[in-house]
PALUM-442123 format. One line per field, with one value per residue (C-alpha): residue number from 1; x, y, z. Coordinates in nm, 3 decimals. Layout:
% PALUM-442123
i	NUM:...
east	X:...
north	Y:...
up	Z:...
% end
This chain:
% PALUM-442123
i	1:2:3:4:5:6:7:8:9:10:11:12:13:14:15:16:17:18:19:20:21:22:23:24:25:26:27:28:29:30:31:32:33:34:35:36:37:38:39:40:41:42:43:44:45:46:47:48:49:50:51:52:53:54:55:56:57:58:59:60:61:62:63:64:65:66:67:68:69:70:71:72:73:74:75:76:77:78:79:80:81:82:83:84:85:86:87:88:89:90:91:92:93:94:95:96:97:98:99:100:101:102:103:104
east	0.000:0.152:0.201:0.138:0.308:0.229:0.462:0.716:0.555:0.214:0.359:0.547:0.240:0.020:0.281:0.311:-0.066:-0.077:0.207:0.024:-0.286:-0.088:0.112:-0.125:-0.485:-0.563:-0.438:-0.639:-0.958:-0.902:-0.866:-1.173:-1.380:-1.257:-1.341:-1.702:-1.820:-1.696:-1.434:-1.208:-0.888:-0.979:-1.065:-0.731:-0.543:-0.727:-0.642:-0.275:-0.266:-0.421:-0.175:0.115:-0.013:-0.009:0.354:0.428:0.278:0.497:0.803:0.714:0.666:1.018:1.146:0.989:1.127:1.479:1.450:1.248:1.211:1.012:0.714:0.367:0.194:0.369:0.140:-0.182:-0.340:-0.290:-0.285:0.069:0.195:0.109:0.467:0.625:0.680:0.505:0.698:0.874:0.701:0.843:0.957:0.710:0.819:0.818:0.628:0.315:0.464:0.421:0.044:-0.144:-0.450:-0.611:-0.650:-0.908
north	0.000:0.336:0.613:0.957:1.269:1.631:1.851:2.051:2.374:2.265:2.149:2.476:2.687:2.488:2.524:2.898:2.946:2.742:2.953:3.276:3.145:3.017:3.338:3.616:3.490:3.648:3.987:3.957:3.871:4.165:4.403:4.256:4.310:4.667:4.752:4.632:4.982:5.111:5.348:5.443:5.419:5.068:4.963:5.094:4.915:4.591:4.627:4.690:4.388:4.161:4.293:4.228:3.874:3.795:3.904:3.698:3.388:3.443:3.486:3.183:2.968:3.056:2.993:2.647:2.577:2.677:2.479:2.188:1.887:1.572:1.566:1.421:1.676:1.573:1.275:1.303:1.042:1.156:0.789:0.753:1.050:0.905:0.792:1.122:1.430:1.762:2.022:2.320:2.656:2.955:3.220:3.470:3.816:4.080:4.335:4.334:4.294:4.665:4.639:4.610:4.398:4.518:4.866:4.748
up	0.000:-0.099:0.153:0.007:0.134:0.064:-0.136:0.063:-0.054:0.076:0.407:0.460:0.375:0.615:0.890:0.827:0.850:1.171:1.316:1.236:1.412:1.708:1.759:1.651:1.655:1.993:1.872:1.550:1.738:1.972:1.678:1.509:1.824:1.862:1.500:1.522:1.612:1.274:1.413:1.118:1.325:1.442:1.088:0.959:1.237:1.158:0.789:0.873:1.100:0.837:0.580:0.817:0.887:0.514:0.503:0.815:0.652:0.346:0.572:0.788:0.477:0.367:0.720:0.723:0.377:0.484:0.810:0.676:0.901:0.858:1.092:1.142:0.919:0.598:0.529:0.330:0.558:0.921:1.028:0.892:1.094:1.433:1.505:1.398:1.611:1.557:1.355:1.508:1.488:1.307:1.554:1.688:1.582:1.854:1.649:1.864:2.211:2.285:2.231:2.560:2.494:2.818:2.665:2.412
% end
């Protein structure tokens, strides 16, 4: 029975998206909640954050490609990845550490 693996490009993109969610999802949700009232400054900040997250995903995909390791997420059928470890995460960039989430 053949075991199918994903392409390296697909694996790296999936890992990059997962890293962006893991590192920045709480900040994104906070900005989305604060922009519900339609305040132009909040909407602009949300747009900037989403734009920055797209660039982070592109950067993290390259990081994963440069630091590629075999892990449990490389198999099409998750059953074959049970014996493998989880992949490392791309580093969290310190861009948003100065933002105090309690202020929103």
